[in-house]
KETOR-668433 format. One record per residue (C-alpha): residue number from 1; z negated, y negated, x negated; residue in three letters. Coordinates in steps of 0.25 Angstrom, whole numbers, plus 5000, padded with zeros to 4 digits. Each point is the difference from the previous one (the first is absolute). Last residue first. Layout:
N
REC    n    up  north  east  res
REC  NUM     Z      Y     X  ALA
...
//
This chain:
301
REC    n    up  north  east  res
REC  301  5020   4925  5114  GLN
REC  300  5013   4995  5003  ASP
REC  299  5003   5013  5008  ILE
REC  298  4987   4998  5009  SER
REC  297  5005   4986  5004  ARG
REC  296  5012   5004  5007  CYS
REC  295  4994   5012  5007  VAL
REC  294  4987   4991  5004  GLU
REC  293  5002   4998  5015  PHE
REC  292  5004   4985  5005  SER
REC  291  5015   5001  5001  LEU
REC  290  5007   4989  4992  GLY
REC  289  5012   5008  4999  GLY
REC  288  5001   5015  5002  LEU
REC  287  5014   5003  4996  MET
REC  286  5002   4989  4989  GLU
REC  285  4986   5002  4995  LYS
REC  284  5001   5015  4999  THR
REC  283  5014   4999  4993  ILE
REC  282  4995   4990  4990  LYS
REC  281  4987   5009  4997  SER
REC  280  5008   5012  4999  ILE
REC  279  5010   4994  4991  LYS
REC  278  4989   4992  4991  GLU
REC  277  4993   5014  4998  VAL
REC  276  5012   5006  4996  MET
REC  275  5003   4990  4990  SER
REC  274  4986   5000  4994  ARG
REC  273  5002   5016  4998  SER
REC  272  4993   5010  5009  LEU
REC  271  4992   5012  4995  TYR
REC  270  4986   4997  4996  ASN
REC  269  4999   4987  5008  LYS
REC  268  5003   5009  5013  TRP
REC  267  4986   5006  5000  ASP
REC  266  4996   4987  5006  GLY
REC  265  4990   5006  5010  ILE
REC  264  4997   5014  4997  GLU
REC  263  5002   5011  5010  ALA
REC  262  5002   5010  4988  LYS
REC  261  5008   5012  5004  ARG
REC  260  4996   5007  5012  PHE
REC  259  5012   5005  5011  LEU
REC  258  5005   5008  4989  HIS
REC  257  4989   5011  5000  LYS
REC  256  5003   5002  5015  LYS
REC  255  5013   5006  4996  GLU
REC  254  5012   4995  5009  TYR
REC  253  5010   5009  5004  ARG
REC  252  4996   5010  5011  SER
REC  251  4996   4988  5009  SER
REC  250  4986   5000  4992  LEU
REC  249  4997   5008  4988  VAL
REC  248  4989   5008  4995  GLY
REC  247  4990   4997  4988  PHE
REC  246  4992   4988  4994  LYS
REC  245  4997   4993  5014  ASN
REC  244  4993   5012  5005  VAL
REC  243  4992   5000  4988  GLU
REC  242  4994   4986  5002  GLN
REC  241  5001   4992  4987  ASP
REC  240  5010   4991  5005  LYS
REC  239  4993   4997  5012  MET
REC  238  4988   4996  4993  ASN
REC  237  5007   4991  4990  GLU
REC  236  5008   4994  5011  PHE
REC  235  4988   4995  5009  CYS
REC  234  5000   5007  5013  CYS
REC  233  4985   5006  5000  LEU
REC  232  4995   4988  4991  ASN
REC  231  5006   4991  5010  ILE
REC  230  4994   5008  5012  ILE
REC  229  4987   5000  4994  ASN
REC  228  5000   4986  4997  GLN
REC  227  5002   4997  5014  ILE
REC  226  4990   5009  5005  MET
REC  225  4989   4995  4991  ARG
REC  224  4988   5001  5010  ASN
REC  223  4999   4986  5001  SER
REC  222  5014   4998  5004  GLU
REC  221  5000   5011  5011  GLU
REC  220  4987   4994  5005  GLU
REC  219  5006   4987  5001  GLN
REC  218  5012   5006  5008  THR
REC  217  5014   5002  4994  PHE
REC  216  5011   4995  5009  PRO
REC  215  5008   5011  5008  CYS
REC  214  5011   4991  5007  GLY
REC  213  5011   5004  4989  LEU
REC  212  5000   4985  4996  PHE
REC  211  4985   5001  4998  GLU
REC  210  5001   5012  4992  ALA
REC  209  5011   4995  4991  ILE
REC  208  4993   4987  4997  ARG
REC  207  4988   5008  4997  LYS
REC  206  5007   5008  4990  VAL
REC  205  5006   4987  4994  GLN
REC  204  4987   4994  4997  TYR
REC  203  4994   5012  4993  ASN
REC  202  5013   5003  4992  ALA
REC  201  5000   4986  4993  ASP
REC  200  5008   5001  4988  GLN
REC  199  5008   5013  5004  LYS
REC  198  5003   4994  5015  LEU
REC  197  5005   4987  4994  GLU
REC  196  5010   5007  4990  GLU
REC  195  5005   5008  5012  TYR
REC  194  5002   4988  5010  ASN
REC  193  4998   5003  5014  LEU
REC  192  5009   4997  5012  PHE
REC  191  4993   5004  5013  LEU
REC  190  5009   5002  5012  VAL
REC  189  4997   4999  5014  LYS
REC  188  4989   4991  5002  GLY
REC  187  5006   4990  4990  PRO
REC  186  5013   4998  5009  ARG
REC  185  5009   4991  4995  ALA
REC  184  4993   4998  4986  ILE
REC  183  4999   5015  4999  SER
REC  182  5015   5001  5005  GLU
REC  181  5006   4991  4989  LYS
REC  180  4992   5008  4989  TYR
REC  179  5005   5013  5006  TYR
REC  178  5015   4997  5000  GLY
REC  177  4998   4992  4986  LEU
REC  176  4994   5011  4992  MET
REC  175  5012   5008  5004  HIS
REC  174  5010   4990  4997  ASN
REC  173  4995   4997  4987  TRP
REC  172  5000   5015  4996  PHE
REC  171  5015   5002  5003  PRO
REC  170  4997   5011  5003  GLY
REC  169  4995   5011  5009  SER
REC  168  5001   5011  4987  LEU
REC  167  5007   4992  4990  ASN
REC  166  5013   4992  4997  ARG
REC  165  4995   4987  5003  GLY
REC  164  5010   4994  4989  LYS
REC  163  4988   4997  4991  CYS
REC  162  4995   5014  5001  TYR
REC  161  5014   5006  4997  MET
REC  160  5000   4991  4987  GLU
REC  159  4986   5004  4997  PHE
REC  158  5004   5015  5000  ALA
REC  157  5011   4999  4991  GLU
REC  156  4991   4991  4991  GLU
REC  155  4989   5009  4999  LEU
REC  154  5007   5013  4998  ASN
REC  153  5003   5010  5012  LEU
REC  152  4998   5013  4996  MET
REC  151  5010   5012  5002  PRO
REC  150  4998   5010  5011  LEU
REC  149  4993   5013  4998  SER
REC  148  4994   4998  5014  GLU
REC  147  4986   5001  4994  ASN
REC  146  5004   4989  4990  SER
REC  145  5006   4992  5011  ARG
REC  144  4987   4999  5008  ILE
REC  143  4993   4996  4987  LYS
REC  142  5010   4990  4998  ASN
REC  141  4998   4994  5015  ILE
REC  140  4986   4999  4998  PHE
REC  139  5001   4993  4986  PHE
REC  138  5010   4990  5006  TRP
REC  137  4992   4997  5012  THR
REC  136  4987   4997  4993  SER
REC  135  5008   4991  4991  ILE
REC  134  5007   4993  5012  PHE
REC  133  4987   4999  5008  THR
REC  132  4993   4993  4987  ASP
REC  131  5011   4990  5000  LEU
REC  130  5001   4998  5015  PRO
REC  129  4985   4996  5001  ASN
REC  128  4995   5008  5011  ARG
REC  127  5000   4998  5015  CYS
REC  126  4993   5010  5009  ILE
REC  125  5002   4998  5015  TYR
REC  124  4991   5005  5011  ILE
REC  123  5005   5002  5013  ILE
REC  122  4993   5000  5014  LYS
REC  121  5005   5008  5012  CYS
REC  120  4999   4993  5013  ASN
REC  119  5015   5004  5002  SER
REC  118  5012   4990  5000  GLU
REC  117  5004   5002  4985  LYS
REC  116  4996   5015  5001  ILE
REC  115  5008   5003  5012  SER
REC  114  5011   4992  4995  LYS
REC  113  5002   5009  4988  ALA
REC  112  4998   4994  4986  LEU
REC  111  5012   4994  4995  SER
REC  110  4997   4986  5000  ASN
REC  109  4986   5003  4993  PHE
REC  108  5006   5007  4989  PRO
REC  107  4998   5015  4998  ILE
REC  106  4990   5005  4990  HIS
REC  105  4991   5007  5009  THR
REC  104  4986   5005  5002  GLY
REC  103  4994   5006  5013  PHE
REC  102  4986   4999  5006  LEU
REC  101  4996   5006  5013  ARG
REC  100  4985   4996  5005  PRO
REC   99  4999   5011  5005  GLU
REC   98  5003   5014  4996  ALA
REC   97  5015   5005  4998  MET
REC   96  5003   5011  5010  ASN
REC   95  5009   4993  5008  SER
REC   94  5007   4996  4988  LEU
REC   93  5006   5014  4997  ASP
REC   92  5006   5000  4988  ILE
REC   91  5015   4999  4996  LEU
REC   90  5003   4991  5011  PRO
REC   89  5014   5000  5008  THR
REC   88  5007   4987  4996  GLN
REC   87  5014   5007  5001  ASP
REC   86  5003   4996  4986  LEU
REC   85  4990   5010  4994  ASN
REC   84  5000   4996  4986  ASP
REC   83  4985   4997  4999  GLY
REC   82  4994   4996  5014  TYR
REC   81  4985   5002  4998  ILE
REC   80  4998   5002  4985  ASN
REC   79  5011   4992  4994  PHE
REC   78  5004   4988  5008  GLU
REC   77  4988   4999  5009  PHE
REC   76  4990   5002  4988  TYR
REC   75  4988   5009  5002  PRO
REC   74  4986   4994  4999  VAL
REC   73  4992   5012  4996  LEU
REC   72  5010   5007  4992  GLU
REC   71  5003   4988  4993  HIS
REC   70  4986   4997  4997  SER
REC   69  4999   5014  4992  ASN
REC   68  4991   5010  5006  SER
REC   67  4986   5005  4995  LYS
REC   66  4993   4989  4995  LEU
REC   65  5007   4991  5010  LEU
REC   64  4994   5009  5011  PRO
REC   63  4986   4996  4997  HIS
REC   62  4989   5009  4997  ASP
REC   61  4990   4991  4993  HIS
REC   60  5005   4988  5008  MET
REC   59  4997   5007  5013  GLU
REC   58  5011   4997  5011  LEU
REC   57  4998   4994  5015  SER
REC   56  4995   4987  4998  HIS
REC   55  5009   4996  4988  ARG
REC   54  5013   5005  5006  ASN
REC   53  5007   4986  5002  VAL
REC   52  4995   4995  4986  ILE
REC   51  5003   5013  4993  ALA
REC   50  5014   5000  5005  TYR
REC   49  5003   4986  4997  THR
REC   48  4995   5002  4986  LEU
REC   47  5008   5012  4997  ALA
REC   46  5013   4995  5005  LYS
REC   45  4999   4987  4992  LEU
REC   44  5075   5039  5012  GLY
REC   43  5014   4995  5000  LEU
REC   42  4997   4988  4991  PRO
REC   41  4999   4985  5004  ALA
REC   40  5006   4988  4996  LEU
REC   39  4997   4987  5008  PHE
REC   38  5010   4990  5006  LYS
REC   37  4999   5007  5014  GLN
REC   36  5004   5014  4994  PHE
REC   35  5005   5001  4986  PHE
REC   34  5001   5014  4995  TYR
REC   33  4993   5005  4987  LEU
REC   32  5005   5012  4993  ASP
REC   31  4989   5010  4996  GLN
REC   30  4993   5001  4987  ILE
REC   29  4995   4985  5003  SER
REC   28  4999   4987  4992  LEU
REC   27  5015   4998  5004  GLY
REC   26  5013   5006  5003  LYS
REC   25  5008   4993  5010  GLU
REC   24  5004   5003  5016  LYS
REC   23  5008   4993  5010  PRO
REC   22  4997   5006  5014  LEU
REC   21  5010   5009  5006  SER
REC   20  4992   5012  4996  LEU
REC   19  4988   4995  5008  ILE
REC   18  5008   4998  5013  GLN
REC   17  5006   5014  4998  GLN
REC   16  4986   5006  4999  LYS
REC   15  4994   4992  5012  CYS
REC   14  5011   5005  5009  TYR
REC   13  4998   5015  4994  ASP
REC   12  4986   5000  5002  TYR
REC   11  5000   4994  5015  SER
REC   10  5010   5010  5004  VAL
REC    9  4992   5011  4994  LYS
REC    8  4987   4995  5006  HIS
REC    7  5007   5000  5014  ASP
REC    6  5005   5014  4998  GLU
REC    5  4985   5004  4997  GLU
REC    4  4995   4993  5012  ARG
REC    3  5010   5007  5008  SER
REC    2  5012   4995  5006  ALA
REC    1  5001   5001  5016  MET
//
C-alpha cells in the first residue's frame, strides 16, 4: 500500500505536468501567468472583516491589527495556505485557526473549490474602479520588480497587458462579473461591495458587512461608537502608520510597506491619457454591459 508521502508525490507530479502544459504569457507579474479556466493565474477589506467578526473578544487598544499585518491574520488560500504545494497539503495547520475562520483570495468565483461554493461560508467581494486598480497594480508590480533587480514596466506596456487581461487573475472584467452574478443569484452567499462607496460612506457599508456575516451591531454598540472605532482602526492612514506595516515581508517576497500607497479615488487621473481612459471605458462597458453596479459610471467621473 502506498504511503501518504508517495500519494502526495504522485499528485504533485501530475499537477505539475498539467500546469506546465497550459498556455502561458508574460503579464503584470514577475512570474509567468498560466491560462486556466479562462483566467490568468501565477504559480504561487481583510482588516475590516477581521475587526467586525472579532469585536466581542478583542480590545481596541491592544488589537492584533496593531501588531500584525492583516494578510497575516487573514491568510490567502493561494499564497499563505497552499502556495506552490501542488499536492494541496496546507502550509499551515488549519485546525488550529480560531473561529470564525477568515481567508482571502484572488481566485475567480468559477475557479473556487467546489467545497467553498457549496458550503455555508460567506464571501465578500470588493470591486474597484479598474483605472485605479490598474495604477495601483502597476506601482506594486514595479516595486517587486525593483526588489528582484528586474527592469521596470513602463506605463504604456503595462496598460496594454492590463487591457488584454494579462494580469493576476485577469481579465479584470470576468473576475468582477463572476462574483457579481453570484451575488445576484445568491445574495446570502456573496456580498458585492464597491470600494468607492465604502470610502464615501464607511459607516453604512460596515453595518452591511456585519449584517451579511450574521453579527449585526446592537443599538448599544452603535451608541458606544463601536462602528466608528472599527473604521478608525482599519482606515488606510492608521494601517499605513503602524510600525508592523512598515517593515518586514510577506510570502518571503512582498515588503509590507509596498502594500500601502495612496488608496485614493481617482488617482488614475494623474497618470492616464484621455485615449487610455476611453479604451478602458469601452472595454469595461462592452464586457460588463448594462449591469447596475458603479464600475462603468465611476470611470466617467
